[in-house]
C-alpha positions as a Python dict, from the first residue, in 0.01 Angstrom:
ca = {
    (1, 'M'): (0, 0, 0),
    (2, 'L'): (110, 359, -69),
    (3, 'H'): (40, 677, 125),
    (4, 'V'): (-17, 984, -91),
    (5, 'R'): (-25, 1350, 5),
    (6, 'V'): (-167, 1592, -251),
    (7, 'I'): (-178, 1972, -264),
    (8, 'A'): (-457, 2079, -497),
    (9, 'P'): (-519, 2440, -606),
    (10, 'T'): (-866, 2553, -501),
    (11, 'P'): (-1011, 2560, -858),
    (12, 'V'): (-954, 2186, -903),
    (13, 'A'): (-995, 2072, -541),
    (14, 'E'): (-1353, 1956, -592),
    (15, 'Q'): (-1253, 1749, -896),
    (16, 'V'): (-978, 1589, -689),
    (17, 'R'): (-1219, 1510, -406),
    (18, 'E'): (-1468, 1347, -642),
    (19, 'A'): (-1200, 1148, -822),
    (20, 'L'): (-1052, 1010, -501),
    (21, 'A'): (-1380, 948, -321),
    (22, 'G'): (-1513, 749, -615),
    (23, 'D'): (-1214, 518, -656),
    (24, 'A'): (-1235, 177, -490),
    (25, 'A'): (-854, 158, -461),
    (26, 'V'): (-846, 466, -233),
    (27, 'T'): (-902, 448, 142),
    (28, 'H'): (-833, 655, 456),
    (29, 'L'): (-912, 971, 258),
    (30, 'T'): (-889, 1304, 442),
    (31, 'M'): (-918, 1664, 321),
    (32, 'Q'): (-792, 1989, 482),
    (33, 'P'): (-922, 2290, 290),
    (34, 'G'): (-689, 2585, 245),
    (35, 'V'): (-409, 2470, 479),
    (36, 'A'): (-130, 2452, 220),
    (37, 'L'): (81, 2769, 188),
    (38, 'R'): (345, 2690, -75),
    (39, 'P'): (207, 2591, -315),
    (40, 'A'): (-127, 2723, -192),
    (41, 'G'): (-433, 2502, -192),
    (42, 'D'): (-620, 2220, -22),
    (43, 'V'): (-440, 1917, 119),
    (44, 'F'): (-563, 1563, 58),
    (45, 'E'): (-410, 1256, 221),
    (46, 'F'): (-506, 900, 145),
    (47, 'D'): (-381, 545, 114),
    (48, 'V'): (-409, 350, -209),
    (49, 'V'): (-350, -19, -277),
    (50, 'R'): (-53, -73, -507),
    (51, 'E'): (-258, -254, -771),
    (52, 'G'): (-469, 59, -821),
    (53, 'A'): (-203, 324, -761),
    (54, 'S'): (-93, 389, -1120),
    (55, 'A'): (-448, 469, -1236),
    (56, 'V'): (-505, 703, -940),
    (57, 'L'): (-175, 886, -992),
    (58, 'D'): (-243, 918, -1366),
    (59, 'R'): (-578, 1081, -1288),
    (60, 'L'): (-415, 1329, -1051),
    (61, 'R'): (-148, 1420, -1303),
    (62, 'K'): (-411, 1481, -1571),
    (63, 'L'): (-555, 1745, -1338),
    (64, 'G'): (-216, 1918, -1345),
    (65, 'L'): (-136, 1861, -978),
    (66, 'D'): (225, 1766, -1049),
    (67, 'R'): (263, 2106, -1218),
    (68, 'D'): (38, 2342, -1017),
    (69, 'G'): (30, 2159, -684),
    (70, 'A'): (216, 1859, -546),
    (71, 'I'): (194, 1480, -531),
    (72, 'V'): (404, 1304, -267),
    (73, 'V'): (411, 924, -252),
    (74, 'E'): (541, 710, 36),
    (75, 'R'): (545, 335, 91),
    (76, 'V'): (345, 195, 380),
    (77, 'D'): (513, -102, 549),
    (78, 'A'): (217, -215, 758),
    (79, 'T'): (-156, -133, 767),
    (80, 'M'): (-410, -263, 1016),
    (81, 'S'): (-742, -154, 871),
    (82, 'A'): (-1058, -326, 756),
    (83, 'A'): (-1108, -43, 504),
    (84, 'A'): (-766, -115, 352),
    (85, 'D'): (-845, -485, 331),
    (86, 'Q'): (-1172, -405, 159),
    (87, 'A'): (-996, -182, -96),
    (88, 'A'): (-749, -462, -174),
    (89, 'R'): (-1036, -708, -230),
    (90, 'H'): (-1221, -472, -465),
    (91, 'V'): (-924, -406, -695),
    (92, 'P'): (-813, -685, -937),
    (93, 'G'): (-461, -819, -902),
    (94, 'L'): (-215, -856, -616),
    (95, 'G'): (-26, -567, -462),
    (96, 'V'): (302, -759, -457),
    (97, 'D'): (282, -798, -835),
    (98, 'A'): (166, -443, -909),
    (99, 'V'): (386, -203, -1106),
    (100, 'V'): (356, 160, -998),
    (101, 'W'): (514, 323, -1303),
    (102, 'H'): (550, 669, -1148),
    (103, 'E'): (738, 522, -852),
    (104, 'I'): (970, 316, -1074),
    (105, 'E'): (1043, 606, -1308),
    (106, 'H'): (1133, 833, -1018),
    (107, 'Q'): (1334, 569, -836),
    (108, 'T'): (1541, 465, -1137),
    (109, 'G'): (1575, 823, -1261),
    (110, 'E'): (1765, 910, -942),
    (111, 'E'): (2012, 630, -1018),
    (112, 'T'): (2137, 799, -1336),
    (113, 'A'): (2302, 1093, -1157),
    (114, 'L'): (2677, 1102, -1215),
    (115, 'S'): (2751, 1180, -853),
    (116, 'A'): (3083, 1158, -675),
    (117, 'S'): (2949, 871, -462),
    (118, 'F'): (2844, 675, -774),
    (119, 'L'): (3192, 706, -924),
    (120, 'A'): (3352, 624, -588),
    (121, 'F'): (3143, 309, -542),
    (122, 'M'): (3223, 201, -898),
    (123, 'S'): (3597, 257, -849),
    (124, 'V'): (3604, 77, -515),
    (125, 'A'): (3406, -216, -656),
    (126, 'L'): (3643, -253, -953),
    (127, 'I'): (3954, -237, -734),
    (128, 'I'): (3814, -506, -503),
    (129, 'A'): (3732, -720, -807),
    (130, 'A'): (4080, -662, -952),
    (131, 'I'): (4240, -790, -630),
    (132, 'G'): (3999, -1083, -632),
    (133, 'V'): (4099, -1167, -989),
    (134, 'L'): (4470, -1161, -909),
    (135, 'L'): (4427, -1367, -592),
    (136, 'D'): (4172, -1598, -758),
    (137, 'Q'): (3936, -1532, -466),
    (138, 'P'): (3562, -1570, -540),
    (139, 'I'): (3476, -1409, -205),
    (140, 'L'): (3629, -1080, -318),
    (141, 'I'): (3454, -1112, -655),
    (142, 'V'): (3117, -1153, -481),
    (143, 'G'): (3195, -856, -257),
    (144, 'S'): (3274, -637, -555),
    (145, 'M'): (2942, -731, -719),
    (146, 'V'): (2750, -617, -412),
    (147, 'V'): (2940, -288, -388),
    (148, 'G'): (2900, -209, -759),
    (149, 'P'): (2626, 52, -829),
    (150, 'E'): (2576, -31, -1196),
    (151, 'F'): (2235, -195, -1172),
    (152, 'G'): (2064, 136, -1096),
    (153, 'P'): (2149, 293, -1435),
    (154, 'L'): (2081, -40, -1608),
    (155, 'A'): (1729, -49, -1458),
    (156, 'A'): (1677, 315, -1556),
    (157, 'L'): (1786, 231, -1910),
    (158, 'C'): (1525, -47, -1926),
    (159, 'V'): (1252, 186, -1798),
    (160, 'G'): (1357, 459, -2042),
    (161, 'L'): (1343, 220, -2337),
    (162, 'V'): (1000, 81, -2242),
    (163, 'Q'): (851, 424, -2163),
    (164, 'R'): (1026, 579, -2466),
    (165, 'K'): (1185, 849, -2252),
    (166, 'L'): (1493, 949, -2449),
    (167, 'P'): (1642, 1177, -2179),
    (168, 'L'): (1635, 889, -1929),
    (169, 'V'): (1797, 656, -2184),
    (170, 'R'): (2072, 911, -2254),
    (171, 'A'): (2136, 977, -1885),
    (172, 'S'): (2152, 603, -1808),
    (173, 'A'): (2389, 527, -2094),
    (174, 'L'): (2612, 819, -1994),
    (175, 'A'): (2622, 707, -1631),
    (176, 'L'): (2722, 354, -1734),
    (177, 'A'): (2985, 469, -1985),
    (178, 'V'): (3145, 724, -1755),
    (179, 'G'): (3110, 507, -1446),
    (180, 'F'): (3282, 205, -1600),
    (181, 'G'): (3536, 425, -1779),
    (182, 'V'): (3640, 616, -1467),
    (183, 'G'): (3635, 300, -1258),
    (184, 'M'): (3863, 117, -1500),
    (185, 'L'): (4108, 409, -1519),
    (186, 'V'): (4123, 427, -1139),
    (187, 'T'): (4171, 49, -1124),
    (188, 'V'): (4463, 65, -1369),
    (189, 'G'): (4627, 324, -1144),
    (190, 'A'): (4556, 117, -833),
    (191, 'V'): (4702, -199, -986),
    (192, 'R'): (5017, -10, -1083),
    (193, 'L'): (5054, 125, -729),
    (194, 'L'): (4999, -221, -580),
    (195, 'T'): (5255, -364, -823),
    (196, 'A'): (5509, -96, -731),
    (197, 'A'): (5450, -178, -364),
    (198, 'G'): (5517, -546, -434),
    (199, 'L'): (5170, -657, -327),
    (200, 'V'): (5068, -797, -667),
    (201, 'Q'): (5254, -892, -983),
    (202, 'R'): (5195, -991, -1345),
    (203, 'S'): (5265, -1359, -1276),
    (204, 'M'): (4949, -1372, -1064),
    (205, 'L'): (4742, -1283, -1371),
    (206, 'M'): (4926, -1534, -1589),
    (207, 'A'): (4891, -1819, -1338),
    (208, 'D'): (4607, -2072, -1349),
    (209, 'R'): (4297, -1922, -1187),
    (210, 'P'): (4036, -2198, -1194),
    (211, 'L'): (3796, -2015, -962),
    (212, 'T'): (3776, -1689, -1156),
    (213, 'D'): (3877, -1763, -1516),
    (214, 'F'): (3506, -1761, -1614),
    (215, 'I'): (3529, -1381, -1596),
    (216, 'W'): (3727, -1356, -1919),
    (217, 'Q'): (3597, -1672, -2089),
    (218, 'P'): (3232, -1595, -2182),
    (219, 'D'): (3004, -1866, -2315),
    (220, 'A'): (2633, -1920, -2380),
    (221, 'L'): (2563, -1945, -2008),
    (222, 'S'): (2699, -1591, -1963),
    (223, 'W'): (2410, -1468, -2173),
    (224, 'V'): (2157, -1684, -1990),
    (225, 'V'): (2272, -1569, -1645),
    (226, 'G'): (2276, -1204, -1751),
    (227, 'F'): (1926, -1231, -1900),
    (228, 'L'): (1786, -1396, -1587),
    (229, 'G'): (1962, -1135, -1375),
    (230, 'G'): (1786, -861, -1570),
    (231, 'V'): (1449, -1030, -1519),
    (232, 'A'): (1503, -1080, -1147),
    (233, 'G'): (1643, -730, -1099),
    (234, 'I'): (1342, -558, -1255),
    (235, 'L'): (1103, -783, -1062),
    (236, 'S'): (1279, -691, -737),
    (237, 'L'): (1238, -321, -814),
    (238, 'T'): (876, -332, -927),
    (239, 'S'): (772, -551, -634),
    (240, 'A'): (982, -350, -385),
    (241, 'K'): (1175, -659, -275),
    (242, 'A'): (1520, -513, -205),
    (243, 'G'): (1650, -839, -61),
    (244, 'T'): (1608, -1010, -397),
    (245, 'L'): (1813, -737, -563),
    (246, 'V'): (2119, -832, -359),
    (247, 'G'): (2102, -1181, -509),
    (248, 'V'): (2082, -1028, -856),
    (249, 'L'): (2391, -816, -796),
    (250, 'I'): (2603, -1120, -712),
    (251, 'S'): (2479, -1323, -1010),
    (252, 'V'): (2617, -1116, -1299),
    (253, 'T'): (2979, -1043, -1381),
    (254, 'T'): (2971, -683, -1503),
    (255, 'V'): (3202, -537, -1237),
    (256, 'P'): (3448, -832, -1231),
    (257, 'A'): (3468, -830, -1612),
    (258, 'A'): (3542, -457, -1620),
    (259, 'A'): (3802, -500, -1347),
    (260, 'N'): (3968, -783, -1537),
    (261, 'V'): (3986, -561, -1846),
    (262, 'A'): (4175, -302, -1640),
    (263, 'V'): (4413, -559, -1488),
    (264, 'A'): (4479, -727, -1823),
    (265, 'L'): (4551, -394, -1994),
    (266, 'T'): (4784, -295, -1710),
    (267, 'Y'): (4989, -612, -1756),
    (268, 'G'): (4963, -628, -2136),
    (269, 'A'): (4748, -944, -2150),
    (270, 'H'): (4551, -832, -2454),
    (271, 'D'): (4371, -1162, -2521),
    (272, 'E'): (4238, -1167, -2166),
    (273, 'A'): (4137, -801, -2194),
    (274, 'V'): (3936, -876, -2509),
    (275, 'G'): (3767, -1176, -2348),
    (276, 'S'): (3677, -973, -2039),
    (277, 'A'): (3541, -686, -2251),
    (278, 'L'): (3326, -936, -2442),
    (279, 'Q'): (3197, -1077, -2112),
    (280, 'L'): (3108, -724, -2000),
    (281, 'V'): (2921, -643, -2321),
    (282, 'I'): (2732, -975, -2314),
    (283, 'N'): (2620, -922, -1956),
    (284, 'L'): (2513, -562, -2009),
    (285, 'A'): (2316, -649, -2323),
    (286, 'A'): (2153, -954, -2162),
    (287, 'I'): (2053, -761, -1849),
    (288, 'V'): (1894, -483, -2054),
    (289, 'L'): (1709, -731, -2277),
    (290, 'G'): (1580, -927, -1977),
    (291, 'G'): (1474, -608, -1800),
    (292, 'V'): (1297, -460, -2104),
    (293, 'L'): (1106, -779, -2178),
    (294, 'T'): (1002, -808, -1812),
    (295, 'L'): (870, -452, -1808),
    (296, 'L'): (684, -507, -2135),
    (297, 'V'): (516, -818, -1996),
    (298, 'Q'): (425, -638, -1673),
    (299, 'H'): (291, -343, -1872),
    (300, 'G'): (70, -576, -2076),
    (301, 'V'): (-56, -760, -1769),
    (302, 'W'): (-147, -444, -1581),
    (303, 'K'): (-307, -291, -1887),
    (304, 'T'): (-539, -593, -1890),
    (305, 'V'): (-600, -551, -1516),
    (306, 'G'): (-687, -187, -1581),
    (307, 'H'): (-952, -293, -1834),
    (308, 'L'): (-1098, -528, -1573),
    (309, 'R'): (-1119, -243, -1322),
    (310, 'R'): (-1316, -25, -1561),
    (311, 'R'): (-1577, -294, -1631),
}
């Protein structure tokens, strides 16, 4: 369930009241006339079941409230209310499966910002993965996958493609390109410093690494795992299951592959650099394809649910 706070200019306040009061997905509706100061207007607060939220938010945006007033959406972790239970029964579908497009667009859009923290997380993740590659330590590889922030822009890219929002697509692609580029440059510098300090050496890269050689030797399963990771990642976002997302992050080899490219280039192992770059491209493409197809299926399902609601 979601909690929504709306500021409605006085001229449209009555339309807002009628729209909300007549929707079966809305419950716990309250109205405070004239209490909002900036922007000025009436304040409405209500809860809405997730399976009906997109239609309600669309109706509010058509009234211009996102432009002339305000719409604030928060997640509700627990609700003990017979009225809420009744609203959930009257709206087709299950809340856990519902896709609230406005929430997903906003959430993923924030992930495309090229912030200092994003670049720092990417650099740290790649350096950890580079050390894991040289030591042939899967534990460090898994750790780097969790630290890596790349799934945010990848999810935003999927949403941008499905919603045909070119600015979001451009921002996501830029964040990925710059993030991986900066991270790899920083990793090259870090590997050189570690080499100069005698902590790592080229022979470690050239030695047999049975536990991590999959990173630079892509095969058909690389595509399958990346595709499934994209599906699971989007499902975890749309269903608000953050715990599932952690499992997604440690199932794809984007960060380790990029780190291995940096290490291989540092030590002049060009064949390994090419193999790692191919692994990176395969995983990125598979994740995006899996994410886009998942969103398209969800869009189709909830469009059908919307038709059922209107009958």
